[in-house]
Short mmCIF file of the C-alpha atoms (twelve columns), coordinates in Angstrom:
data_MODEL
# 
_entry.id   MODEL 
# 
loop_
_atom_site.group_PDB 
_atom_site.id 
_atom_site.type_symbol 
_atom_site.label_atom_id 
_atom_site.label_alt_id 
_atom_site.label_comp_id 
_atom_site.label_asym_id 
_atom_site.label_seq_id 
_atom_site.Cartn_x 
_atom_site.Cartn_y 
_atom_site.Cartn_z 
_atom_site.pdbx_PDB_model_num 
ATOM 1   C CA . UNK A 1   88.846 48.474 162.758 1 
ATOM 2   C CA . UNK A 2   89.700 52.358 162.462 1 
ATOM 3   C CA . UNK A 3   92.711 53.567 164.192 1 
ATOM 4   C CA . UNK A 4   91.880 56.328 166.738 1 
ATOM 5   C CA . UNK A 5   93.782 58.573 164.603 1 
ATOM 6   C CA . UNK A 6   93.030 57.879 161.130 1 
ATOM 7   C CA . UNK A 7   90.525 60.691 159.262 1 
ATOM 8   C CA . UNK A 8   87.421 59.437 157.314 1 
ATOM 9   C CA . UNK A 9   85.347 56.242 157.058 1 
ATOM 10  C CA . UNK A 10  85.966 53.244 157.433 1 
ATOM 11  C CA . UNK A 11  86.569 50.377 155.128 1 
ATOM 12  C CA . UNK A 12  83.287 48.457 153.984 1 
ATOM 13  C CA . UNK A 13  82.568 45.556 156.087 1 
ATOM 14  C CA . UNK A 14  80.595 43.454 155.023 1 
ATOM 15  C CA . UNK A 15  79.741 41.826 151.355 1 
ATOM 16  C CA . UNK A 16  76.364 44.770 151.259 1 
ATOM 17  C CA . UNK A 17  78.512 47.501 151.678 1 
ATOM 18  C CA . UNK A 18  81.273 46.056 149.591 1 
ATOM 19  C CA . UNK A 19  78.290 45.889 146.694 1 
ATOM 20  C CA . UNK A 20  77.394 49.745 147.169 1 
ATOM 21  C CA . UNK A 21  80.987 50.801 146.834 1 
ATOM 22  C CA . UNK A 22  81.447 49.287 143.765 1 
ATOM 23  C CA . UNK A 23  77.819 50.792 142.422 1 
ATOM 24  C CA . UNK A 24  79.040 54.101 143.508 1 
ATOM 25  C CA . UNK A 25  82.000 53.613 141.427 1 
ATOM 26  C CA . UNK A 26  79.879 52.416 138.394 1 
ATOM 27  C CA . UNK A 27  77.717 55.334 138.888 1 
ATOM 28  C CA . UNK A 28  80.486 58.188 139.613 1 
ATOM 29  C CA . UNK A 29  82.536 57.131 136.642 1 
ATOM 30  C CA . UNK A 30  79.278 57.197 134.616 1 
ATOM 31  C CA . UNK A 31  78.648 60.736 135.657 1 
ATOM 32  C CA . UNK A 32  82.310 61.626 135.247 1 
ATOM 33  C CA . UNK A 33  82.459 60.190 131.367 1 
ATOM 34  C CA . UNK A 34  78.755 62.513 130.772 1 
ATOM 35  C CA . UNK A 35  80.470 65.418 132.127 1 
ATOM 36  C CA . UNK A 36  83.285 65.276 130.103 1 
ATOM 37  C CA . UNK A 37  81.617 65.087 126.446 1 
ATOM 38  C CA . UNK A 38  79.374 68.067 128.227 1 
ATOM 39  C CA . UNK A 39  82.336 70.215 128.992 1 
ATOM 40  C CA . UNK A 40  84.060 69.040 125.537 1 
ATOM 41  C CA . UNK A 41  80.956 69.923 123.224 1 
ATOM 42  C CA . UNK A 42  80.744 73.555 125.551 1 
ATOM 43  C CA . UNK A 43  83.948 73.811 124.405 1 
ATOM 44  C CA . UNK A 44  84.252 72.427 120.752 1 
ATOM 45  C CA . UNK A 45  80.861 75.458 120.413 1 
ATOM 46  C CA . UNK A 46  82.937 78.050 121.847 1 
ATOM 47  C CA . UNK A 47  86.252 78.144 120.046 1 
ATOM 48  C CA . UNK A 48  84.726 76.673 116.156 1 
ATOM 49  C CA . UNK A 49  83.118 78.684 113.739 1 
ATOM 50  C CA . UNK A 50  79.702 77.813 113.092 1 
ATOM 51  C CA . UNK A 51  78.665 77.445 109.447 1 
ATOM 52  C CA . UNK A 52  75.401 75.361 109.783 1 
ATOM 53  C CA . UNK A 53  73.377 77.771 111.272 1 
ATOM 54  C CA . UNK A 54  70.091 76.981 109.513 1 
ATOM 55  C CA . UNK A 55  70.237 73.230 109.795 1 
ATOM 56  C CA . UNK A 56  66.524 71.993 110.362 1 
ATOM 57  C CA . UNK A 57  66.739 68.780 110.329 1 
ATOM 58  C CA . UNK A 58  69.177 65.906 111.598 1 
ATOM 59  C CA . UNK A 59  67.323 62.616 112.652 1 
ATOM 60  C CA . UNK A 60  70.189 60.991 113.619 1 
ATOM 61  C CA . UNK A 61  71.469 63.801 116.369 1 
ATOM 62  C CA . UNK A 62  67.890 63.243 117.704 1 
ATOM 63  C CA . UNK A 63  68.003 59.405 117.728 1 
ATOM 64  C CA . UNK A 64  71.359 59.418 118.884 1 
ATOM 65  C CA . UNK A 65  70.510 61.815 121.974 1 
ATOM 66  C CA . UNK A 66  67.254 59.410 122.770 1 
ATOM 67  C CA . UNK A 67  69.276 55.945 122.854 1 
ATOM 68  C CA . UNK A 68  72.230 57.480 124.546 1 
ATOM 69  C CA . UNK A 69  70.618 58.611 127.713 1 
ATOM 70  C CA . UNK A 70  68.576 55.807 128.018 1 
ATOM 71  C CA . UNK A 71  71.038 53.056 127.575 1 
ATOM 72  C CA . UNK A 72  73.047 55.210 130.388 1 
ATOM 73  C CA . UNK A 73  69.703 54.739 132.979 1 
ATOM 74  C CA . UNK A 74  69.910 50.890 131.906 1 
ATOM 75  C CA . UNK A 75  73.391 50.633 132.909 1 
ATOM 76  C CA . UNK A 76  72.759 52.379 136.270 1 
ATOM 77  C CA . UNK A 77  69.118 50.922 137.033 1 
ATOM 78  C CA . UNK A 78  69.893 47.065 136.696 1 
ATOM 79  C CA . UNK A 79  72.752 47.087 139.120 1 
ATOM 80  C CA . UNK A 80  70.834 49.468 141.829 1 
ATOM 81  C CA . UNK A 81  68.032 46.506 141.446 1 
ATOM 82  C CA . UNK A 82  69.982 44.256 141.818 1 
ATOM 83  C CA . UNK A 83  71.431 45.871 145.139 1 
ATOM 84  C CA . UNK A 84  67.774 46.029 146.305 1 
ATOM 85  C CA . UNK A 85  67.077 42.881 146.149 1 
ATOM 86  C CA . UNK A 86  69.805 41.627 148.014 1 
ATOM 87  C CA . UNK A 87  69.596 44.407 151.094 1 
ATOM 88  C CA . UNK A 88  66.090 42.648 151.085 1 
ATOM 89  C CA . UNK A 89  67.025 38.885 151.492 1 
ATOM 90  C CA . UNK A 90  66.675 37.381 154.472 1 
ATOM 91  C CA . UNK A 91  67.551 33.274 154.644 1 
ATOM 92  C CA . UNK A 92  68.671 31.204 157.569 1 
ATOM 93  C CA . UNK A 93  70.162 34.061 159.733 1 
ATOM 94  C CA . UNK A 94  72.333 32.052 162.660 1 
ATOM 95  C CA . UNK A 95  71.024 34.695 164.785 1 
ATOM 96  C CA . UNK A 96  68.307 37.501 165.560 1 
ATOM 97  C CA . UNK A 97  68.867 40.422 167.300 1 
ATOM 98  C CA . UNK A 98  65.563 42.718 169.023 1 
ATOM 99  C CA . UNK A 99  66.890 46.474 168.519 1 
ATOM 100 C CA . UNK A 100 64.691 49.059 170.414 1 
ATOM 101 C CA . UNK A 101 64.765 52.958 170.004 1 
ATOM 102 C CA . UNK A 102 64.582 54.889 173.262 1 
ATOM 103 C CA . UNK A 103 65.099 58.586 174.250 1 
ATOM 104 C CA . UNK A 104 67.891 58.201 174.190 1 
ATOM 105 C CA . UNK A 105 69.462 55.000 174.405 1 
ATOM 106 C CA . UNK A 106 69.102 51.843 172.688 1 
ATOM 107 C CA . UNK A 107 68.228 48.429 174.525 1 
ATOM 108 C CA . UNK A 108 68.832 45.145 172.709 1 
ATOM 109 C CA . UNK A 109 67.494 41.202 173.027 1 
ATOM 110 C CA . UNK A 110 69.423 38.505 171.570 1 
ATOM 111 C CA . UNK A 111 65.597 36.416 170.964 1 
ATOM 112 C CA . UNK A 112 67.394 33.071 170.313 1 
ATOM 113 C CA . UNK A 113 68.423 33.423 173.746 1 
ATOM 114 C CA . UNK A 114 66.180 33.342 177.201 1 
ATOM 115 C CA . UNK A 115 67.698 36.185 179.668 1 
ATOM 116 C CA . UNK A 116 70.148 37.757 176.814 1 
ATOM 117 C CA . UNK A 117 69.304 41.776 176.831 1 
ATOM 118 C CA . UNK A 118 70.586 44.942 177.545 1 
ATOM 119 C CA . UNK A 119 70.548 48.805 177.604 1 
ATOM 120 C CA . UNK A 120 72.792 50.415 175.816 1 
ATOM 121 C CA . UNK A 121 73.828 54.131 176.938 1 
ATOM 122 C CA . UNK A 122 76.763 56.507 175.400 1 
ATOM 123 C CA . UNK A 123 79.792 56.300 177.515 1 
ATOM 124 C CA . UNK A 124 80.574 60.183 178.939 1 
ATOM 125 C CA . UNK A 125 83.614 62.101 178.030 1 
ATOM 126 C CA . UNK A 126 85.386 61.429 181.102 1 
ATOM 127 C CA . UNK A 127 84.635 57.546 181.206 1 
ATOM 128 C CA . UNK A 128 86.193 56.925 177.887 1 
ATOM 129 C CA . UNK A 129 89.901 54.419 177.732 1 
ATOM 130 C CA . UNK A 130 92.764 55.608 175.465 1 
ATOM 131 C CA . UNK A 131 91.821 54.896 172.201 1 
ATOM 132 C CA . UNK A 132 87.823 55.285 172.876 1 
ATOM 133 C CA . UNK A 133 85.987 57.542 170.418 1 
ATOM 134 C CA . UNK A 134 84.381 60.647 172.328 1 
ATOM 135 C CA . UNK A 135 80.364 60.193 171.510 1 
ATOM 136 C CA . UNK A 136 80.701 56.686 169.800 1 
ATOM 137 C CA . UNK A 137 81.430 54.588 172.651 1 
ATOM 138 C CA . UNK A 138 78.702 52.711 174.470 1 
ATOM 139 C CA . UNK A 139 78.869 50.787 177.806 1 
ATOM 140 C CA . UNK A 140 77.197 47.565 176.034 1 
ATOM 141 C CA . UNK A 141 78.127 46.492 172.909 1 
ATOM 142 C CA . UNK A 142 76.402 43.971 170.391 1 
ATOM 143 C CA . UNK A 143 78.162 41.711 170.206 1 
ATOM 144 C CA . UNK A 144 77.838 38.806 166.947 1 
ATOM 145 C CA . UNK A 145 79.865 35.877 165.217 1 
ATOM 146 C CA . UNK A 146 81.863 37.066 162.334 1 
ATOM 147 C CA . UNK A 147 80.869 35.615 159.163 1 
ATOM 148 C CA . UNK A 148 77.549 34.277 160.110 1 
ATOM 149 C CA . UNK A 149 74.190 36.102 158.880 1 
ATOM 150 C CA . UNK A 150 72.910 38.243 161.718 1 
ATOM 151 C CA . UNK A 151 68.878 39.709 161.044 1 
ATOM 152 C CA . UNK A 152 68.221 42.440 163.843 1 
ATOM 153 C CA . UNK A 153 64.549 43.446 164.145 1 
ATOM 154 C CA . UNK A 154 63.752 47.564 164.708 1 
ATOM 155 C CA . UNK A 155 61.306 49.309 166.564 1 
ATOM 156 C CA . UNK A 156 61.084 52.187 168.744 1 
ATOM 157 C CA . UNK A 157 58.883 52.856 172.260 1 
ATOM 158 C CA . UNK A 158 58.383 56.468 171.744 1 
ATOM 159 C CA . UNK A 159 59.234 58.421 169.084 1 
ATOM 160 C CA . UNK A 160 61.025 57.802 165.599 1 
ATOM 161 C CA . UNK A 161 64.833 56.479 165.119 1 
ATOM 162 C CA . UNK A 162 66.787 55.270 162.816 1 
ATOM 163 C CA . UNK A 163 69.371 52.100 163.534 1 
ATOM 164 C CA . UNK A 164 72.593 52.921 160.830 1 
ATOM 165 C CA . UNK A 165 75.816 51.749 160.619 1 
ATOM 166 C CA . UNK A 166 77.750 52.906 157.378 1 
ATOM 167 C CA . UNK A 167 80.011 50.288 157.690 1 
ATOM 168 C CA . UNK A 168 78.098 47.284 157.283 1 
ATOM 169 C CA . UNK A 169 75.763 49.537 154.680 1 
ATOM 170 C CA . UNK A 170 72.872 49.569 157.526 1 
ATOM 171 C CA . UNK A 171 70.429 52.388 157.313 1 
ATOM 172 C CA . UNK A 172 66.926 51.043 159.191 1 
ATOM 173 C CA . UNK A 173 63.885 53.393 160.476 1 
ATOM 174 C CA . UNK A 174 62.910 52.440 164.023 1 
ATOM 175 C CA . UNK A 175 58.824 52.992 164.240 1 
ATOM 176 C CA . UNK A 176 56.796 52.876 167.161 1 
ATOM 177 C CA . UNK A 177 54.155 50.352 166.637 1 
ATOM 178 C CA . UNK A 178 55.798 48.560 163.650 1 
ATOM 179 C CA . UNK A 179 58.910 45.908 163.648 1 
ATOM 180 C CA . UNK A 180 61.301 46.647 160.760 1 
ATOM 181 C CA . UNK A 181 63.871 44.047 160.154 1 
ATOM 182 C CA . UNK A 182 67.601 43.918 158.259 1 
ATOM 183 C CA . UNK A 183 70.731 41.609 158.083 1 
ATOM 184 C CA . UNK A 184 74.120 41.677 157.742 1 
ATOM 185 C CA . UNK A 185 77.124 39.785 157.806 1 
ATOM 186 C CA . UNK A 186 80.423 41.117 159.159 1 
ATOM 187 C CA . UNK A 187 83.598 40.122 156.763 1 
ATOM 188 C CA . UNK A 188 86.080 40.457 159.477 1 
ATOM 189 C CA . UNK A 189 86.439 41.247 163.558 1 
ATOM 190 C CA . UNK A 190 86.419 44.597 164.944 1 
ATOM 191 C CA . UNK A 191 84.416 47.616 166.117 1 
ATOM 192 C CA . UNK A 192 82.046 49.414 163.741 1 
ATOM 193 C CA . UNK A 193 80.466 52.487 164.738 1 
ATOM 194 C CA . UNK A 194 76.995 53.795 163.548 1 
ATOM 195 C CA . UNK A 195 74.338 56.475 165.114 1 
ATOM 196 C CA . UNK A 196 70.690 56.936 165.297 1 
ATOM 197 C CA . UNK A 197 69.975 58.899 162.237 1 
ATOM 198 C CA . UNK A 198 66.740 60.093 162.898 1 
ATOM 199 C CA . UNK A 199 65.972 63.126 164.356 1 
ATOM 200 C CA . UNK A 200 64.290 61.959 167.812 1 
ATOM 201 C CA . UNK A 201 64.886 65.323 169.906 1 
ATOM 202 C CA . UNK A 202 67.232 66.683 172.061 1 
ATOM 203 C CA . UNK A 203 69.863 63.747 172.297 1 
ATOM 204 C CA . UNK A 204 69.859 62.617 169.643 1 
ATOM 205 C CA . UNK A 205 73.326 62.985 168.531 1 
ATOM 206 C CA . UNK A 206 73.913 60.938 172.092 1 
ATOM 207 C CA . UNK A 207 72.498 57.578 170.969 1 
ATOM 208 C CA . UNK A 208 75.380 55.999 169.454 1 
ATOM 209 C CA . UNK A 209 75.534 51.788 168.418 1 
ATOM 210 C CA . UNK A 210 79.156 49.864 168.445 1 
ATOM 211 C CA . UNK A 211 78.387 46.143 166.651 1 
ATOM 212 C CA . UNK A 212 81.660 43.887 167.578 1 
ATOM 213 C CA . UNK A 213 82.202 41.389 165.400 1 
ATOM 214 C CA . UNK A 214 84.425 38.858 166.704 1 
ATOM 215 C CA . UNK A 215 85.053 34.945 166.346 1 
ATOM 216 C CA . UNK A 216 81.936 32.519 167.560 1 
ATOM 217 C CA . UNK A 217 84.245 30.831 170.294 1 
ATOM 218 C CA . UNK A 218 84.692 34.775 171.962 1 
ATOM 219 C CA . UNK A 219 80.723 35.258 171.208 1 
ATOM 220 C CA . UNK A 220 79.833 32.031 172.901 1 
ATOM 221 C CA . UNK A 221 82.141 32.693 176.081 1 
ATOM 222 C CA . UNK A 222 80.733 36.772 176.250 1 
ATOM 223 C CA . UNK A 223 76.952 35.056 175.668 1 
ATOM 224 C CA . UNK A 224 77.679 32.606 178.571 1 
ATOM 225 C CA . UNK A 225 78.897 35.108 181.151 1 
ATOM 226 C CA . UNK A 226 75.965 37.652 180.054 1 
ATOM 227 C CA . UNK A 227 73.580 35.169 181.011 1 
ATOM 228 C CA . UNK A 228 75.358 34.164 184.101 1 
ATOM 229 C CA . UNK A 229 75.478 37.930 185.360 1 
# 
């Protein structure tokens, strides 16, 4: 979990987000090498006396600058497609949660339980406890067991919303009349913060998301307490 005084993003907390970070580094290195090559050629052209200004036929060069970009595109496309298929894969989730967007709060239903549902509102600034994040903390967190595949069914009741948690690599639109789904696995316990990532009205910035990943025993105690209350 990120410390309140930490500047920057939280670390990746799911296998999918780790794959996305690896792909980012992979693509960034390719862009860096291309940029270095182009800069080297520009520098060479500006600092070298041109002697072959009448060259009309250079098939070797044309082959290189045709085949090389194709190879680079393949090196970027293959891992990208692999991650896309991994993000769409949903096999035997241990828990299903339905998230419904409203103006401007989220409501959650644990569909595997009979009476486990609640609304989640942003905690006002004057009610924050020491160490809590302003505009990111909520009164009811989404508690999930860690290291378990979780499926989230996402919809909306009024306008477009988007259920997004960058740490988990999740960003799924909530569309009225439509049910979208996503899945995630938390790699370690902690609090993972997100927000509605679709402009949904004047209070768009005030409907945050907090997922609390905890050991299975803690999750069972929490669910029993919520059902009994």
